[in-house]
C-alpha positions as CSV (number, residue, x, y, z in Angstrom):
1,M,84.1,39.8,-75.6
2,R,85.7,36.8,-77.7
3,Y,86.0,35.8,-81.2
4,R,86.1,32.3,-82.6
5,S,88.9,31.8,-84.8
6,V,88.3,31.5,-88.5
7,D,90.0,28.2,-88.6
8,N,87.5,26.7,-85.7
9,L,84.6,28.2,-87.7
10,I,85.7,26.7,-90.9
11,A,86.1,23.2,-89.0
12,Q,82.4,23.6,-87.6
13,A,81.1,24.6,-91.3
14,E,82.7,21.4,-92.7
15,Q,80.8,19.3,-90.0
16,G,77.6,21.1,-90.8
17,L,77.9,21.0,-94.7
18,K,77.6,17.2,-94.1
19,Y,74.1,17.7,-93.2
20,R,72.9,20.7,-95.0
21,K,74.2,23.2,-97.7
22,R,73.0,26.6,-96.0
23,L,74.9,27.9,-93.0
24,G,73.6,30.6,-90.6
25,L,76.1,33.0,-89.0
26,V,74.9,33.7,-85.5
27,G,76.2,35.8,-82.8
28,A,75.6,39.2,-80.9
29,A,77.3,41.1,-83.5
30,V,78.5,39.1,-86.1
31,S,79.9,42.1,-88.4
32,D,82.3,42.9,-85.5
33,H,84.3,39.9,-86.2
34,P,87.8,41.1,-87.3
35,Q,88.1,38.4,-89.8
36,L,84.4,38.1,-91.1
37,E,85.5,39.0,-94.6
38,E,88.0,36.1,-94.8
39,L,85.6,33.7,-93.1
40,L,82.6,34.6,-95.6
41,F,85.1,34.1,-98.7
42,K,86.4,30.7,-97.4
43,L,82.8,29.4,-96.6
44,R,81.9,30.4,-100.1
45,Q,84.7,28.4,-101.6
46,M,83.4,25.4,-99.9
47,G,80.1,26.0,-101.6
48,A,78.2,27.1,-98.5
49,E,75.0,29.0,-99.1
50,L,75.0,31.8,-96.3
51,S,72.5,33.5,-93.9
52,I,73.5,35.9,-91.3
53,S,71.9,37.5,-88.2
54,S,71.5,41.1,-87.7
55,L,74.5,43.3,-89.2
56,R,75.7,46.6,-87.8
57,M,74.9,49.7,-89.7
58,R,78.1,51.3,-89.4
59,P,80.5,50.5,-90.3
60,L,78.7,48.4,-93.1
61,S,81.0,46.5,-95.3
62,S,80.3,46.4,-99.1
63,I,82.7,43.3,-99.2
64,V,80.7,41.5,-96.5
65,L,77.3,42.3,-98.4
66,R,78.7,41.2,-101.7
67,E,80.0,37.9,-100.3
68,L,76.6,37.5,-98.5
69,A,74.9,37.8,-101.8
70,K,77.0,35.5,-103.8
71,G,76.4,33.0,-100.9
72,G,72.7,33.2,-101.6
73,A,71.6,35.4,-98.8
74,R,68.3,36.1,-99.4
75,T,67.5,38.6,-96.4
76,I,69.8,41.3,-94.7
77,A,68.6,42.3,-91.4
78,L,69.5,45.9,-89.7
79,A,68.4,47.3,-86.7
80,P,67.6,51.4,-86.7
81,E,66.0,50.5,-83.3
82,A,64.1,54.1,-83.3
83,G,62.8,56.2,-86.1
84,S,63.9,59.6,-84.7
85,E,67.6,60.8,-84.1
86,R,66.7,62.0,-80.5
87,L,65.4,58.3,-79.4
88,R,68.7,56.9,-81.1
89,Q,70.7,59.2,-78.7
90,V,68.4,58.1,-75.9
91,I,69.5,54.4,-76.0
92,R,72.9,55.4,-77.4
93,K,72.3,53.5,-80.7
94,G,75.1,55.6,-82.3
95,I,73.9,55.7,-85.9
96,S,72.5,58.8,-87.9
97,E,69.8,58.8,-90.5
98,G,72.6,59.3,-92.9
99,D,74.1,56.2,-91.7
100,I,71.0,54.1,-92.2
101,L,70.3,55.6,-95.8
102,E,73.8,55.0,-96.8
103,A,73.4,51.2,-95.6
104,M,70.1,50.8,-97.5
105,D,72.0,51.9,-100.6
106,K,74.7,49.5,-100.1
107,V,72.1,46.7,-99.7
108,A,70.1,47.7,-102.4
109,E,73.4,47.5,-104.9
110,Q,73.9,44.0,-104.1
111,G,70.3,42.7,-105.2
112,I,69.3,41.3,-102.1
113,K,65.5,39.9,-102.4
114,Q,64.5,41.2,-98.4
115,V,65.4,43.7,-96.0
116,K,64.5,43.4,-92.6
117,L,64.4,46.6,-90.0
118,Y,64.1,46.2,-86.6
119,F,62.3,48.8,-84.4
120,M,61.3,49.2,-80.7
121,I,58.0,51.1,-79.8
122,G,57.4,52.5,-76.4
123,L,61.1,53.6,-75.6
124,P,61.5,55.9,-72.7
125,S,60.2,59.4,-73.6
126,E,58.7,58.1,-76.9
127,T,55.9,60.3,-78.3
128,D,53.6,60.0,-81.4
129,Q,56.2,62.1,-83.2
130,D,58.7,59.4,-82.8
131,I,56.5,57.0,-84.4
132,E,55.9,59.4,-87.5
133,E,59.7,59.5,-88.0
134,I,59.6,55.4,-87.9
135,I,57.1,56.0,-91.0
136,R,59.1,58.6,-92.7
137,L,62.2,56.8,-92.5
138,S,60.9,53.5,-93.4
139,L,59.3,55.1,-96.9
140,N,62.7,56.9,-97.5
141,C,64.4,53.4,-97.3
142,K,61.7,51.6,-99.4
143,R,62.4,54.4,-102.1
144,I,66.1,53.7,-102.0
145,L,65.3,49.7,-102.7
146,D,62.7,50.5,-105.4
147,S,65.0,53.2,-107.0
148,Q,68.1,50.3,-107.2
149,Q,66.1,47.0,-108.2
150,A,62.5,45.6,-108.6
151,G,61.0,43.0,-106.5
152,C,63.1,44.0,-103.1
153,R,60.8,43.3,-100.0
154,L,61.1,45.5,-96.9
155,V,59.8,44.0,-93.7
156,L,59.5,45.9,-90.5
157,N,59.9,43.9,-87.2
158,I,58.3,46.0,-84.4
159,S,59.0,45.0,-80.7
160,P,57.6,46.8,-77.6
161,F,60.5,48.0,-75.4
162,V,60.7,46.2,-72.3
163,P,63.1,47.4,-69.4
164,K,65.5,44.7,-68.2
165,A,67.6,44.5,-65.1
166,G,71.0,45.5,-64.8
167,T,70.5,48.3,-67.5
168,P,69.9,52.0,-67.4
169,F,66.2,51.6,-67.8
170,Q,65.7,49.0,-65.3
171,W,63.8,51.5,-63.0
172,L,61.7,53.0,-65.6
173,P,58.1,51.7,-66.6
174,M,56.8,50.0,-70.0
175,T,54.2,51.9,-72.1
176,Q,50.9,50.7,-71.4
177,P,49.3,47.8,-74.1
178,A,46.5,50.2,-75.1
179,I,49.2,52.9,-76.1
180,L,51.3,50.5,-77.8
181,N,48.4,49.0,-79.8
182,R,47.2,52.5,-80.9
183,R,51.1,53.1,-82.4
184,L,51.0,49.6,-84.0
185,S,47.9,50.6,-85.4
186,L,49.5,53.8,-86.9
187,L,52.1,52.0,-88.4
188,K,50.1,49.3,-90.1
189,K,47.7,52.1,-91.4
190,S,50.7,54.2,-92.7
191,L,52.9,51.6,-94.1
192,V,50.9,48.4,-95.1
193,P,49.4,50.2,-97.9
194,K,52.8,51.3,-99.3
195,G,53.9,47.8,-99.7
196,I,55.7,47.4,-96.5
197,K,55.1,44.3,-94.6
198,L,55.0,44.6,-90.8
199,K,55.9,41.8,-88.3
200,W,54.9,42.8,-84.5
201,E,55.2,41.3,-81.1
202,S,52.0,41.2,-79.3
203,P,52.0,44.1,-76.6
204,A,50.0,41.7,-74.3
205,W,52.8,39.1,-74.4
206,S,55.3,41.8,-74.1
207,Q,53.6,43.0,-70.6
208,V,54.1,39.5,-69.8
209,Q,58.0,39.9,-70.4
210,G,57.9,43.3,-68.5
211,V,56.5,41.5,-65.5
212,L,59.1,38.6,-65.6
213,A,61.9,41.2,-66.3
214,R,61.6,43.2,-63.0
215,G,60.0,40.3,-61.2
216,D,61.0,39.0,-57.9
217,I,60.4,36.0,-55.6
218,K,56.5,36.5,-55.6
219,L,56.5,35.5,-59.4
220,A,57.8,32.0,-58.3
221,E,54.4,30.8,-57.4
222,V,52.9,32.2,-60.6
223,L,55.3,30.3,-62.6
224,A,54.9,27.2,-60.9
225,D,51.1,27.2,-61.2
226,I,50.4,28.1,-64.6
227,E,48.5,25.5,-66.3
228,E,48.8,26.4,-69.7
229,V,51.3,28.3,-71.9
230,S,48.7,31.1,-72.9
231,L,47.6,34.7,-71.9
232,A,44.8,33.2,-70.3
233,G,46.8,30.8,-68.2
234,W,49.3,33.7,-67.4
235,R,46.3,35.9,-66.0
236,K,44.5,33.1,-64.0
237,A,47.8,32.4,-62.2
238,V,48.4,36.3,-61.7
239,A,44.9,36.7,-60.3
240,K,45.4,33.7,-58.0
241,Y,48.4,34.8,-56.2
242,Q,47.2,38.5,-56.4
243,V,50.4,39.7,-58.2
244,D,50.4,43.4,-59.1
245,V,51.1,43.6,-62.7
246,D,51.0,47.4,-63.0
247,F,53.6,47.4,-60.2
248,Y,56.2,45.4,-62.2
249,A,55.5,46.5,-65.5
250,H,54.3,49.9,-65.6
251,Q,55.2,51.7,-62.5
252,R,58.6,54.0,-62.1
253,W,60.8,52.9,-59.5
254,D,62.7,55.1,-57.0
255,I,66.4,55.1,-57.9
256,K,67.3,54.4,-54.1
257,Q,65.1,51.5,-53.6
258,K,66.4,48.1,-53.4
259,L,66.1,46.1,-56.4
260,P,65.3,42.2,-56.5
261,W,68.4,41.5,-58.4
262,D,70.6,43.8,-56.6
263,M,72.6,40.8,-54.9
264,I,74.1,40.0,-58.6
265,D,77.6,41.7,-59.1
266,S,77.5,42.5,-62.8
267,G,81.0,44.1,-63.0
268,T,79.3,47.6,-63.5
269,K,80.4,50.3,-61.1
270,P,77.9,51.5,-58.5
271,G,76.1,54.8,-59.9
272,H,77.1,53.9,-63.3
273,L,73.6,53.0,-64.4
274,E,72.1,55.7,-62.5
275,L,74.3,58.1,-64.6
276,E,73.4,56.7,-68.0
277,L,69.9,57.1,-67.2
278,R,70.0,60.6,-66.4
279,R,72.1,61.2,-69.5
280,A,69.4,59.3,-71.5
281,L,66.4,61.3,-70.3
282,A,68.4,64.5,-70.7
283,Q,67.8,63.8,-74.6
284,R,64.7,66.2,-75.4
């Protein structure tokens, strides 16, 4: 991991402020920057309005939140990823429900107008009970926001889980679109009437991601022959080249089989991903 220096970032900000007043702080983990508080203070002194990508819930600095609020940040995004403690352990999220609710308290104190929470559905070993936990946790978060201030909107961004190459879940299947759609419907039915807004990625398009994420050379012809960027165009090309969508997206693969990306050295020790997969699936 490498951090840009504060001096370098300030120099970039000076250039950006020539064109617009609002600056966005973007990174894989913005709140991990060791001088974030100093950076935000200096940016505000320069007159910048601020927005920021998703923040870690633990630790969540009250100073960082205050500087963002003073800088005009209208939205704070946080990522619980899963509603249940068990599923957060499966994906090694490393935060408890107490951490999530404490983070909501801190955000509410600063008068932020919108809070986004990112969740995944279809995670390995997920059940309908885990969806009920998203509902319960979201309603608790809304109660905290409503108790601290009026007019703060809670928005849930829901994304279907897609297994990715080079991760412990690379051997596992995606959840079928029909199940994902049913669980999305449960979330919408339970949360929208309570004043919580939902945004979601299409399970059908997520299935396309799943095929591409675990695809091999057979996908090359499909990609080269797609006539339009649409589900219809994708399905037409898949049918033409007889690509087995179920194999790539929805089948569990044997840990011992050769994977399409095995020639890539990611620096991970052999067996580490398998060990992590066994640990994750042991969380029951």
